[in-house]
N, C-alpha and C positions, 0 to 999 in steps of 0.2 A: 337273777334276771329281775326280781322285783314284781309287784302286783300290777297287772295290765287293767287299765281303765278302758271303757268303750262307750261310744255315744248311744244313748238310750233310744229305744224304739217305742212304738205305741203299745207293743205287747208288754212293756215294763211299767205301764201306767199304775196298775194296782200296787205293785211292789214299791213304786216310788211314793204313792201315798202312804203305804205302810211305814216306809222309813221316815217320811215327813211327820208321821205321829210319833215315831221314836224321838225325832228332834223336838218336837214341841212338848213332848212328855218330860223333857229334861228340865223344862221352866216350870213344871208344876203338873198336877193331875189333870187329865182331859176329861171334863164332865159332859160334854156334848159332842157326839161324833157326827153331826148332820154335815159338817164340812166335807166329810170324806168322799162322797159321791161327786159333788161338784169339783173337787180337786182332782179326782181320777179323770173326769171329763175334760178338765183344763189340760192336764197332761196329755190325754189323746189328742185333743185339738192341736196343742203347740208341737207335739213330736210327729205329727202327721206331716209336717213340713220340715224335713232335716236341714233345710238352710234358713229356717225361721229365726226370729230374734230371741226365742227362749229355747234352750236345749238343756238337757240333762246328761250327766256322765256318771257311769256306774261301774262297780265291780261286781262280779258274779261271786255267790257264795261257793266255796270250794265243796265239791261232792254233794252239792244240793241243787239240782237242776231247777231252773225257774225262780230261784231265790236270789235276792240281791244282797251284798254284804254292806254296800256303802253307796251313797249318791251325793251329788252336787248339782245344783241348778245354776245356770249362767243366763243373764238376761242382758240384751243390748238396748240401750236407752238413748234416745236423742235429747240433747239439751242444746242451749244456745252456745254457739262458739265463744271462746274467750282466748286471752293471751296463752294460757297454758294448754288449751285444747282447741285447735283451730277448726276441727270438724264438730265439736260439740258431742261426739259419740262417747258414751261411758257404758261400763259394764257394772254388773251388780251380781254377786254370788249369794245365793240363798239356799236355804233347805239342805245344808249339808249335814249328812246323818250317817252314822255307822251302827249297824245291828250290834247289840252288845256282846254277842258270841264272837264278833270279829274285831273288836277294839284293839288298839296297840299292836296292829299288825302291818300297818302302812296302807290300809284302804282308803282313809280319809285324805291322806297325802296324795295318793294316786288319782282320785277323783277331783280334787281341788287343782291339781297341776294340769290335768286334762281340761278342765273348765278354763283355766288361765291360757292354756295353749290355744284353745279354741277362740277365746276373745281376742288374743294377740294376732291370730291369723285373719281376723276380721278387722284389724286396725284399730282395735280399741287400746287407748293409752292409760286410761284411768279406770280402775275397778274398786268398788266399794263393797263392804259387807258389814254386818253386825256379828261380832263374836261372842260365843258363850265362854265361860271360864275354861271350859274343858278344851276348846279349839283355840284360844288365844296364842299359846306358845307356836302351834303349827303355822298360824296365819303370820305371826311375826317373823318366824324363819323364812317365810315366802315372801317378805318384804312389805307386809302391811304395817301401817303405823297410824297413829291418831291424826285426823284430818286437821287442816288450819280452821279455825274458827269453832264455834260451838254447834254441834249437831243437836237440833230439837225436833220433836215429833209433835203434831196435833191430831187428834181423832175428831173428825167433823161430824156432827149430828146430821141426820137426815131430815129434821125439820125446819132447819134455818137456812 
């Protein structure tokens, strides 16, 4: 039958934050944990509206009530319309994480597919994400590829 993903609820906010920490930790040690409380509150606020533009999809840990095995967050964004996207609506997938005890069992695939289904049901045609090396093969299997053009990032200082 496979692993079933479900839409997250407000009650999942702390576990979603824990899994976000798992994901962040794959890029290096976490030295400052002050982000956790604001992150949990952001999840609670977003998930309080089950039809809102930011939703999470999760799988429950088998035989461990209240614990999540994996998560994926989807966000719907508005951009300007263009020839390839007449509505300007785009999706972004972030914070995909699987608890190390449940990796290589299909949990990540289940939550990402559920997130893509949610975005598709809301008319989103373009979905972006940033992949870790661990997740790259899954995302490519699901149809993701490098975008046209060079993707760049700038971190803006608060003083200028």
